[in-house]
Rosetta silent file (secondary structure, phi, psi, omega in degrees, C-alpha in Angstrom):
SEQUENCE: MKPSLSRSPVLTLLAGLLALLSACASPNLPKTVALEPPEQRQALARLMTMSRQPQPSSVETGYQLSWQILGQSGRLEVQLQMDAPDLLRFTALDPLGRTLYLAVADGRKFALIDNRAASVQRGLVNGRVWRELVPEPLKVQDVVALLAGRLERVPAFGVRAEQNPEHNGYWFSWDHPGLSHRVLVDKKTGLMARHLLLENEGGKTGILLDLRYIDYDQDRGSGYFWPRTTEVQGSLVKGSLRLARSGPLSFDPLPLSTFHPDIPPHFKVQELY
SCORE:     score description
SCORE:     0.000 S_00000001
   1 L     0.000  137.359 -179.335   86.044   53.770   31.706 S_00000001
   2 L   -71.152  140.594  176.506   85.706   53.703   35.500 S_00000001
   3 L   -63.321  146.757  176.834   84.202   50.550   37.017 S_00000001
   4 L  -136.934  164.048 -177.458   80.666   50.968   38.295 S_00000001
   5 L   -74.467  120.767  178.454   78.234   48.904   40.306 S_00000001
   6 L   -68.000  158.883 -169.927   76.249   46.591   38.049 S_00000001
   7 L  -124.326   47.781  168.746   72.475   46.689   38.482 S_00000001
   8 L   -62.507  143.018 -167.019   71.058   43.181   38.298 S_00000001
   9 H   -55.053  -51.384 -176.160   67.679   43.484   40.072 S_00000001
  10 H   -70.840  -37.432  178.284   68.283   41.396   43.191 S_00000001
  11 H   -63.536  -34.658  175.429   71.869   42.565   43.554 S_00000001
  12 H   -62.209  -41.535  177.516   70.595   46.127   43.429 S_00000001
  13 H   -62.619  -43.351  178.767   68.269   45.325   46.316 S_00000001
  14 H   -64.819  -41.844  177.365   71.117   43.824   48.306 S_00000001
  15 H   -63.108  -38.422  177.909   73.309   46.807   47.542 S_00000001
  16 H   -64.308  -40.239  177.457   70.438   49.058   48.596 S_00000001
  17 H   -69.480  -38.092  179.813   70.073   47.192   51.868 S_00000001
  18 H   -65.919  -43.226 -177.724   73.805   47.202   52.391 S_00000001
  19 H   -91.676  -41.140  174.694   74.099   50.892   51.703 S_00000001
  20 L    71.598  -15.693 -167.282   70.506   51.883   52.486 S_00000001
  21 L  -126.835  147.111  169.156   70.967   55.480   51.456 S_00000001
  22 L  -167.413  155.988 -178.707   70.753   57.782   48.501 S_00000001
  23 L   -65.673  146.782  177.962   69.592   61.353   47.893 S_00000001
  24 L  -144.959  179.936 -171.918   65.911   61.838   47.193 S_00000001
  25 L   -68.437  162.850 -179.965   63.350   64.541   46.636 S_00000001
  26 L   -61.771  135.605 -172.931   62.352   67.129   49.206 S_00000001
  27 L  -101.325  173.483  162.812   60.011   65.605   51.785 S_00000001
  28 L   -95.878  108.057 -176.776   57.147   66.625   53.993 S_00000001
  29 L   -72.684  150.411 -178.511   58.841   66.512   57.371 S_00000001
  30 L   -63.973  146.477  177.969   56.828   65.184   60.325 S_00000001
  31 L   -77.765  146.072  179.585   54.969   67.704   62.437 S_00000001
  32 L  -132.571  160.449  178.821   56.150   68.267   65.990 S_00000001
  33 E  -125.334  136.290 -177.745   54.834   69.937   69.141 S_00000001
  34 L   -65.976  150.326  175.509   57.032   71.797   71.615 S_00000001
  35 L  -104.248  148.506  170.806   57.679   70.367   75.069 S_00000001
  36 L   -67.752  148.763 -175.593   57.679   72.291   78.317 S_00000001
  37 H   -49.702  -43.352  179.899   61.234   72.625   79.703 S_00000001
  38 H   -61.770  -43.301  179.995   60.796   70.011   82.491 S_00000001
  39 H   -71.450  -30.509  176.958   59.505   67.352   80.084 S_00000001
  40 H   -63.108  -43.913  178.010   62.148   68.312   77.536 S_00000001
  41 H   -64.316  -39.326  178.584   64.886   67.609   80.084 S_00000001
  42 H   -63.962  -41.974 -179.797   63.183   64.342   81.004 S_00000001
  43 H   -64.785  -43.113 -179.935   62.976   63.306   77.351 S_00000001
  44 H   -64.821  -38.586  176.824   66.654   64.086   76.710 S_00000001
  45 H   -63.718  -37.637  178.614   67.694   62.095   79.769 S_00000001
  46 H   -66.310  -38.676  177.985   65.644   59.178   78.482 S_00000001
  47 H   -63.110  -44.273 -179.984   67.360   59.399   75.089 S_00000001
  48 H   -62.879  -39.926  177.037   70.809   59.299   76.679 S_00000001
  49 H   -63.261  -43.133  179.390   69.802   56.265   78.743 S_00000001
  50 H   -61.178  -41.794 -176.638   68.452   54.565   75.628 S_00000001
  51 H   -70.446  -18.247 -178.655   71.663   55.218   73.672 S_00000001
  52 L  -100.055   -0.186 -179.111   73.764   53.609   76.426 S_00000001
  53 L   -65.031  142.269  178.315   71.739   50.426   76.793 S_00000001
  54 L   -62.803  143.569 -178.622   73.693   47.209   76.118 S_00000001
  55 L  -128.114  154.519  178.860   73.166   45.745   72.672 S_00000001
  56 L   -64.187  141.004  178.315   73.936   42.321   71.202 S_00000001
  57 L   -84.634  -20.375  178.619   77.384   42.045   69.670 S_00000001
  58 E  -136.212  143.828  179.280   76.248   39.399   67.154 S_00000001
  59 E  -142.592  139.147  173.306   72.930   38.864   65.347 S_00000001
  60 E  -142.718  127.078  179.196   71.696   36.251   62.893 S_00000001
  61 E  -161.314  169.471  178.668   68.149   36.048   61.535 S_00000001
  62 E  -115.647  152.467  179.734   66.096   35.614   58.370 S_00000001
  63 E  -135.052  153.285  161.860   63.709   37.997   56.630 S_00000001
  64 E   -97.262  112.894  178.804   61.180   38.017   53.882 S_00000001
  65 E   -92.793  121.130  175.619   62.221   41.005   51.803 S_00000001
  66 E  -122.035  153.053 -176.266   59.431   42.480   49.691 S_00000001
  67 E  -147.739  154.382  169.331   59.596   45.499   47.440 S_00000001
  68 E  -130.902  110.624 -172.927   57.623   47.805   45.195 S_00000001
  69 E  -134.227  121.578  177.023   59.940   49.554   42.764 S_00000001
  70 L    49.580   44.446  176.642   58.950   51.549   39.684 S_00000001
  71 L    81.643    0.183  179.039   55.560   49.855   39.542 S_00000001
  72 E  -115.192  148.771 -179.015   56.929   46.339   40.012 S_00000001
  73 E  -128.649  160.693  178.022   56.777   44.181   43.121 S_00000001
  74 E  -171.777  175.822  177.504   58.498   41.051   44.350 S_00000001
  75 E  -150.111  157.710 -173.543   59.713   39.163   47.382 S_00000001
  76 E  -158.748  145.066  173.807   62.752   37.177   48.392 S_00000001
  77 E   -86.285  131.139  178.267   64.091   35.322   51.419 S_00000001
  78 E  -130.950  154.298  175.495   67.259   36.878   52.827 S_00000001
  79 E  -115.606  133.363  178.657   69.537   36.094   55.740 S_00000001
  80 E  -111.534  131.933  174.349   71.089   38.846   57.835 S_00000001
  81 E  -134.327  130.674 -177.878   74.257   38.358   59.883 S_00000001
  82 E  -138.567  147.901  176.756   75.939   41.150   61.823 S_00000001
  83 E  -143.215  130.261 -176.832   78.802   41.366   64.277 S_00000001
  84 L   -64.467  146.265   -0.119   79.840   44.458   66.215 S_00000001
  85 L   -93.521  -16.800 -167.299   81.029   46.937   65.425 S_00000001
  86 L  -146.733   27.818  176.538   80.995   46.903   61.630 S_00000001
  87 E  -100.252  128.917 -172.703   80.664   43.415   60.112 S_00000001
  88 E  -142.635  135.352  178.699   77.586   42.960   57.932 S_00000001
  89 E  -142.606  129.289  171.069   76.391   40.186   55.614 S_00000001
  90 E  -115.984  133.950  176.954   73.227   39.813   53.516 S_00000001
  91 E  -125.675  124.553  175.212   72.486   36.559   51.692 S_00000001
  92 E   -95.406  131.609 -173.030   69.670   36.214   49.142 S_00000001
  93 E  -115.118  148.719  172.311   68.308   32.667   48.878 S_00000001
  94 L   -84.560  174.427 -177.261   66.371   30.768   46.236 S_00000001
  95 L   -58.466  -20.264  178.502   63.255   28.719   47.208 S_00000001
  96 L   -93.206    5.096  178.381   65.519   25.719   47.959 S_00000001
  97 L    83.236   12.520  179.150   67.659   27.744   50.361 S_00000001
  98 L   -88.996  147.968 -177.419   70.644   28.049   48.041 S_00000001
  99 E   -72.417  124.322  173.326   72.658   31.277   47.894 S_00000001
 100 E   -95.356  -52.190 -176.953   71.874   33.489   44.908 S_00000001
 101 E  -136.238  152.744 -178.251   73.560   36.711   45.921 S_00000001
 102 E  -140.469  133.083  175.926   75.785   37.759   48.782 S_00000001
 103 E  -127.554  125.230 -179.783   76.688   41.227   50.078 S_00000001
 104 E  -130.729  150.299  177.109   79.318   41.677   52.791 S_00000001
 105 E  -152.996  147.973  169.548   80.957   44.718   54.355 S_00000001
 106 L  -130.883 -165.987 -177.545   83.282   45.547   57.195 S_00000001
 107 L   -71.720   -4.538 -175.543   84.786   48.802   58.330 S_00000001
 108 L  -126.049  -38.421 -172.979   87.226   48.775   55.406 S_00000001
 109 E  -132.363  160.168  170.728   85.929   46.754   52.423 S_00000001
 110 E  -138.672  158.153  178.404   82.707   45.587   50.784 S_00000001
 111 E  -148.276  142.768  175.207   81.913   42.903   48.209 S_00000001
 112 E  -120.888  119.572 -172.907   78.877   41.935   46.123 S_00000001
 113 E  -116.052  125.716  179.120   78.882   38.317   44.939 S_00000001
 114 E  -110.781  103.137 -177.331   76.576   36.984   42.213 S_00000001
 115 L   -67.725  -34.071 -177.613   76.644   33.178   42.278 S_00000001
 116 L   -69.960  -36.222  179.593   74.534   32.814   39.141 S_00000001
 117 L   -92.948   -2.046 -178.201   76.818   35.038   37.087 S_00000001
 118 L    52.416   50.829 -176.760   79.980   33.745   38.834 S_00000001
 119 E  -138.220  155.334  179.684   81.092   37.325   39.447 S_00000001
 120 E  -134.832  135.889  170.222   82.317   39.508   42.293 S_00000001
 121 E  -120.504  128.368 -176.607   82.388   43.279   42.659 S_00000001
 122 E  -144.621  156.669 -178.813   84.429   44.631   45.535 S_00000001
 123 E  -168.771 -171.157 -179.147   85.912   47.871   46.772 S_00000001
 124 E   -99.127  146.355 -177.893   86.749   50.047   49.770 S_00000001
 125 L   -73.797  -10.164  172.419   84.119   51.656   51.978 S_00000001
 126 L  -103.277   13.068 -179.981   85.905   54.997   51.617 S_00000001
 127 L   -86.728  172.918 -175.089   86.000   54.694   47.830 S_00000001
 128 H   -62.741  -45.111 -176.013   83.968   56.578   45.236 S_00000001
 129 H   -63.817  -45.250  178.961   81.479   53.796   44.462 S_00000001
 130 H   -61.510  -43.050 -176.825   80.632   53.175   48.122 S_00000001
 131 H   -72.966  -16.032  170.363   80.250   56.884   48.786 S_00000001
 132 H   -69.710  -25.944  179.995   77.862   57.186   45.853 S_00000001
 133 H   -95.399  -42.077 -174.836   75.608   54.859   47.858 S_00000001
 134 L  -119.436  105.987 -175.712   76.389   55.824   51.446 S_00000001
 135 L   -72.143  154.301  171.272   76.997   59.538   52.022 S_00000001
 136 L   -60.737  148.293    3.135   79.415   60.908   54.578 S_00000001
 137 L   -99.570   23.013 -175.267   79.605   60.711   57.541 S_00000001
 138 L   -66.978  142.364  176.983   77.833   57.331   57.750 S_00000001
 139 L  -119.945  171.732 -179.620   79.911   54.245   58.476 S_00000001
 140 H   -57.850  -39.985 -178.998   79.133   50.538   58.276 S_00000001
 141 H   -64.147  -25.772  175.481   78.369   50.462   62.017 S_00000001
 142 H   -70.312  -38.168  176.303   75.727   53.151   61.436 S_00000001
 143 H   -63.420  -42.001  176.976   74.032   50.915   58.847 S_00000001
 144 H   -58.219  -45.051 -179.532   74.133   48.066   61.385 S_00000001
 145 H   -64.426  -38.835  178.868   72.475   50.318   63.980 S_00000001
 146 H   -61.904  -42.807  178.587   69.757   51.388   61.538 S_00000001
 147 H   -66.134  -31.304 -177.286   68.837   47.769   60.840 S_00000001
 148 H   -84.563   -7.832 -177.771   68.811   47.041   64.569 S_00000001
 149 L    69.502   33.421  179.164   66.550   49.966   65.438 S_00000001
 150 L  -128.651  175.752 -173.564   69.117   51.448   67.781 S_00000001
 151 L  -107.819  142.565  173.409   71.180   54.612   68.018 S_00000001
 152 L  -124.434  137.683  169.905   74.840   55.210   67.290 S_00000001
 153 L    56.811   52.509  173.101   76.883   58.272   68.185 S_00000001
 154 L   -76.692  124.927 -177.537   74.252   60.469   69.806 S_00000001
 155 L   -68.492  151.297  179.445   75.998   63.762   70.624 S_00000001
 156 L   -73.367  -24.077 -178.839   76.154   64.894   74.230 S_00000001
 157 L  -132.538  158.275  175.411   75.059   68.409   73.246 S_00000001
 158 L    86.680    9.613  177.700   72.879   69.969   70.568 S_00000001
 159 L   -89.244  132.397  179.092   70.025   67.432   70.650 S_00000001
 160 E  -104.909  139.152 -178.315   66.539   68.951   70.411 S_00000001
 161 E  -120.558  129.116  174.229   63.507   67.252   71.954 S_00000001
 162 E  -137.607 -168.262  175.531   59.869   67.703   70.894 S_00000001
 163 E  -138.183  164.527  178.662   56.851   65.411   70.666 S_00000001
 164 L   -80.845  163.388 -178.180   54.469   64.233   67.975 S_00000001
 165 L   -60.809  -24.672  179.295   50.963   65.726   67.671 S_00000001
 166 L   -79.039   -8.815  178.581   49.495   62.533   69.182 S_00000001
 167 L    62.337   25.345  177.577   51.582   63.117   72.339 S_00000001
 168 L  -117.383    8.585  179.653   52.642   59.449   72.447 S_00000001
 169 E  -151.675  145.949  175.891   56.161   59.815   71.055 S_00000001
 170 E   -95.237  133.305  170.669   59.232   62.010   71.459 S_00000001
 171 E   -99.302  124.913  175.536   60.919   63.467   68.390 S_00000001
 172 E  -113.972  143.208  179.536   64.671   64.003   68.802 S_00000001
 173 E  -141.106  142.212  175.129   66.811   65.843   66.266 S_00000001
 174 E  -155.968  163.224 -173.664   70.512   66.558   65.922 S_00000001
 175 E  -119.558  141.423  163.497   72.976   67.473   63.202 S_00000001
 176 E  -115.659  163.543  176.124   76.237   66.087   61.880 S_00000001
 177 L   -56.574  117.582  178.588   78.182   67.813   59.089 S_00000001
 178 L    81.490   -2.226 -173.712   76.102   67.253   55.957 S_00000001
 179 E  -150.077  136.715  176.313   73.570   65.050   57.731 S_00000001
 180 E  -122.758  148.011  178.634   70.705   65.495   60.208 S_00000001
 181 E  -112.498  140.813  169.840   68.866   62.892   62.262 S_00000001
 182 E  -129.976  118.610 -173.283   65.196   62.855   63.262 S_00000001
 183 E  -125.378  128.418  176.430   64.282   60.017   65.624 S_00000001
 184 E  -104.393  123.416  179.610   60.835   59.136   66.989 S_00000001
 185 E  -116.278  128.974  178.780   60.810   57.162   70.253 S_00000001
 186 E   -66.116  126.456 -177.799   57.631   55.614   71.628 S_00000001
 187 L   -63.660  -36.160 -174.755   56.937   57.114   75.069 S_00000001
 188 L   -76.650  -48.277 -174.467   55.440   53.902   76.441 S_00000001
 189 L   -91.248  -22.986 -174.720   57.927   51.292   75.214 S_00000001
 190 L    74.593   13.515 -179.014   61.049   53.434   74.865 S_00000001
 191 L  -100.175  152.291  179.195   61.698   51.813   71.469 S_00000001
 192 E   -71.103  128.963  178.730   62.540   53.597   68.241 S_00000001
 193 E  -102.514  -25.954 -177.121   59.502   53.951   65.982 S_00000001
 194 E  -159.649  146.273  177.517   61.034   55.937   63.133 S_00000001
 195 E  -140.356  118.812  177.009   64.420   57.241   62.008 S_00000001
 196 E  -110.844  137.183  172.269   64.874   59.855   59.299 S_00000001
 197 E  -113.251  126.180 -173.799   68.207   60.896   57.834 S_00000001
 198 E  -119.249  141.153  171.198   68.185   64.301   56.154 S_00000001
 199 E   -74.643  133.790  179.937   70.623   66.068   53.886 S_00000001
 200 L  -132.130   36.429  177.509   71.579   69.411   55.402 S_00000001
 201 L  -110.949  145.403  174.934   74.091   70.840   52.934 S_00000001
 202 L    61.570   29.408  179.675   73.615   73.803   50.629 S_00000001
 203 L    77.140    3.731  179.723   70.240   74.685   52.116 S_00000001
 204 L   -85.920  147.146  176.841   68.771   71.315   51.119 S_00000001
 205 L  -132.248   36.976 -177.994   66.581   69.315   53.511 S_00000001
 206 L   -73.529  142.895  176.207   65.857   66.220   51.439 S_00000001
 207 E   -73.430  122.900  173.843   65.180   62.915   53.178 S_00000001
 208 E   -84.299  -34.022 -176.756   67.983   60.486   52.493 S_00000001
 209 E  -156.517  141.512  176.409   66.322   57.636   54.355 S_00000001
 210 E  -134.263  106.417  177.582   63.075   56.981   56.206 S_00000001
 211 E  -106.287  130.706  176.041   62.930   53.823   58.327 S_00000001
 212 E  -117.277  121.250  179.814   59.739   52.879   60.162 S_00000001
 213 E   -95.616  102.468 -170.937   59.985   50.189   62.821 S_00000001
 214 E   -72.508  -45.151  178.834   56.501   48.698   62.865 S_00000001
 215 E  -156.297  168.942 -175.607   56.962   46.211   65.702 S_00000001
 216 E  -131.610  157.150  165.951   59.612   44.410   67.739 S_00000001
 217 E  -110.653  150.539  173.653   60.367   41.014   69.240 S_00000001
 218 E  -116.841  125.567  178.474   62.030   40.571   72.618 S_00000001
 219 L   -72.499  126.803 -175.545   64.416   37.679   73.127 S_00000001
 220 L   -66.003  -38.313 -176.029   63.446   35.836   76.306 S_00000001
 221 L   -70.429  -49.116 -174.536   66.960   34.774   77.212 S_00000001
 222 L   -95.334  -22.830 -174.770   68.829   38.045   76.767 S_00000001
 223 L    83.168   -1.363 -179.748   65.998   40.566   76.954 S_00000001
 224 L   -67.585  143.210  171.972   67.217   42.238   73.755 S_00000001
 225 E   -97.795  145.940  178.139   64.649   43.850   71.458 S_00000001
 226 E  -145.419  136.485 -178.570   64.937   43.439   67.689 S_00000001
 227 E   -58.570  133.227  175.358   62.695   44.844   64.920 S_00000001
 228 E   -89.608  -39.329 -179.937   60.208   42.310   63.579 S_00000001
 229 E  -135.561  128.094  179.611   58.990   44.476   60.699 S_00000001
 230 E  -131.172  132.140  176.341   60.830   47.427   59.149 S_00000001
 231 E  -111.315  134.081 -175.320   59.711   49.574   56.219 S_00000001
 232 E  -125.191  133.115  175.182   62.298   51.539   54.234 S_00000001
 233 E  -127.374  152.410  178.958   61.731   54.290   51.685 S_00000001
 234 E   165.123  158.501 -175.326   64.179   56.254   49.574 S_00000001
 235 L   -72.772  -13.631  177.084   65.045   57.107   46.015 S_00000001
 236 L   -57.910  -38.579 -179.628   67.738   54.420   45.860 S_00000001
 237 L  -101.902   -1.124  178.382   64.990   51.838   45.362 S_00000001
 238 L    52.550   35.791 -178.386   62.541   54.246   43.683 S_00000001
 239 E   175.386 -123.773 -177.657   59.792   52.862   45.889 S_00000001
 240 E  -148.388  152.363  173.828   59.750   50.948   49.156 S_00000001
 241 E  -120.394  150.801  176.185   61.254   47.919   50.876 S_00000001
 242 E  -136.397  124.810  177.283   59.758   45.847   53.659 S_00000001
 243 E  -107.933  112.901  178.336   61.728   43.518   55.924 S_00000001
 244 E  -114.700  117.829 -175.434   59.525   41.033   57.800 S_00000001
 245 E   -63.460  129.913 -175.401   61.430   38.684   60.076 S_00000001
 246 L  -127.751   -3.076 -177.950   60.824   35.066   59.036 S_00000001
 247 L  -124.268  170.329  177.574   63.613   33.099   60.716 S_00000001
 248 L   -59.173  153.663  179.675   64.870   32.372   64.233 S_00000001
 249 L  -107.235  120.371 -178.005   66.662   35.163   66.057 S_00000001
 250 E  -125.982  138.826  175.284   70.123   34.276   67.388 S_00000001
 251 L  -113.455   19.150  179.253   72.651   36.377   69.284 S_00000001
 252 L   -71.028  147.609  178.530   75.354   33.691   69.354 S_00000001
 253 L   -58.053  144.502 -179.706   78.880   34.736   68.281 S_00000001
 254 L  -109.931  142.061  177.422   79.624   34.333   64.569 S_00000001
 255 L   -67.389  148.278 -178.600   82.947   33.159   63.107 S_00000001
 256 H   -60.066  -30.166 -179.171   84.999   35.802   61.329 S_00000001
 257 H   -62.670  -20.553  177.159   84.917   33.706   58.151 S_00000001
 258 H   -55.799  -36.583 -172.982   81.192   34.515   57.865 S_00000001
 259 H  -100.652    3.414  176.575   82.117   38.011   56.709 S_00000001
 260 L  -134.270   68.819 -175.754   85.082   37.022   54.538 S_00000001
 261 L   -66.792  147.990  175.329   83.697   34.325   52.232 S_00000001
 262 L   -70.794  138.340  178.665   86.013   32.369   49.959 S_00000001
 263 L   -99.783  120.426  177.158   85.766   33.355   46.293 S_00000001
 264 L   -55.624  142.098 -174.579   85.811   30.411   43.846 S_00000001
 265 L   -62.519  -23.284 -178.384   88.830   30.703   41.530 S_00000001
 266 L   -86.670   -4.095  179.150   86.677   30.760   38.383 S_00000001
 267 L   -71.469  140.375  175.488   84.646   33.810   39.506 S_00000001
 268 E   -82.755  127.378 -176.400   85.299   37.032   37.607 S_00000001
 269 E  -108.709  128.469  175.819   86.403   39.796   40.001 S_00000001
 270 E  -116.213  123.389  178.317   85.803   43.493   39.307 S_00000001
 271 E   -87.741  129.769  179.707   87.536   46.041   41.511 S_00000001
 272 E  -104.999  138.328 -175.441   85.475   49.169   42.235 S_00000001
 273 L  -119.755    0.000    0.000   87.192   52.453   43.011 S_00000001
């Protein structure tokens, strides 16, 4: 029998945050209003400027993760650590600050560590199990960008610009093979307010992911913006997740060992393919 990802409740949440994506039912897509050509050109120029803005290479902060899944709710303290371009670590903590679960990924491998069960599940990010969670063409650095409320790999051509019915936000849309993006940018702040990822294969237009960036903090020293509250919906969690920042925000460099934790010799290791 082929190895598969075990589904202990908190580990599932961490895997969902790590992967963030899964196919879901057909959505009601947001309504848009056409722009006049001059404002359309202005909006596209603003998007290109936004996509080229400098971003922190390292991030460390804490969140209160809350969820409503299949009629059940809960909350948990988690720590997020990221390092450009594709190093990612989530740590779930108990009330005393001890590590319960750990999820790490880089551009090549991922691992899910359950301290209570003394077990590890690990595999390659181009393997079958990972791709069941994260569809092509998304990479780990794209997941990092989604959590940061920023854009990765905006194409130079083929981007469409419209606005929302309230006329206070620009909707941008573009396509990759098998995947489409819909991004709402606040006209006043220039910050991302919403990011939808849509399946665009076989005539399907189902939402794979819907992230809403409720508000942001700005670091006084660096000037960087970072989401304070993010709401995530998708069929992977069969409900909704909410990330509310609860810890200090640091952009200091992180040691490489952060993303390659030592595995105790008595832990049971399962290789995922």
